C-alpha positions in Angstrom: 91.4 -18.4 5.1 87.7 -19.3 3.2 87.4 -23.0 3.5 85.9 -23.1 -0.1 89.2 -21.7 -1.1 91.3 -24.4 0.6 89.0 -27.1 -0.7 89.3 -25.8 -4.2 92.8 -25.6 -4.1 93.3 -29.2 -2.8 90.8 -30.4 -5.5 92.8 -28.9 -8.3 96.2 -30.6 -6.6 94.4 -33.8 -7.0 93.2 -33.5 -10.4 97.0 -32.4 -11.2 98.1 -35.6 -9.3 95.6 -37.6 -11.7 96.6 -35.7 -14.9 100.4 -36.3 -13.9 99.9 -40.2 -13.5 98.2 -39.9 -17.0 101.2 -38.5 -18.5 103.5 -41.1 -16.9 104.9 -38.7 -14.4 105.1 -38.5 -10.4 101.8 -37.9 -9.0 103.0 -37.1 -5.7 105.8 -34.2 -7.1 102.9 -32.7 -9.0 100.5 -33.0 -6.3 102.8 -31.1 -3.8 103.9 -28.7 -7.1 100.0 -27.7 -7.4 99.7 -27.1 -3.5 102.5 -24.2 -4.1 101.8 -22.9 -7.6 98.1 -23.9 -8.4 96.6 -23.1 -11.3 100.0 -22.5 -13.1 101.2 -26.0 -12.6 97.8 -27.1 -14.1 99.0 -25.0 -17.3 102.6 -26.2 -17.5 101.2 -29.8 -16.9 98.9 -29.6 -19.9 101.7 -28.6 -22.0 104.4 -31.1 -21.4 104.1 -34.5 -23.3 103.4 -37.9 -22.5 106.2 -40.0 -21.7 
């Protein structure tokens, strides 16, 4: 597996965790979800409303 791909996927997961915390969601859960789903998790996180 290409190292750049792994770094990019991990960076996306960290960004999603930050976005989730900004929307008063659990950052760890979204980080783990992002490791599995990647961009799909980002898109769904953008659609949820802030609590």
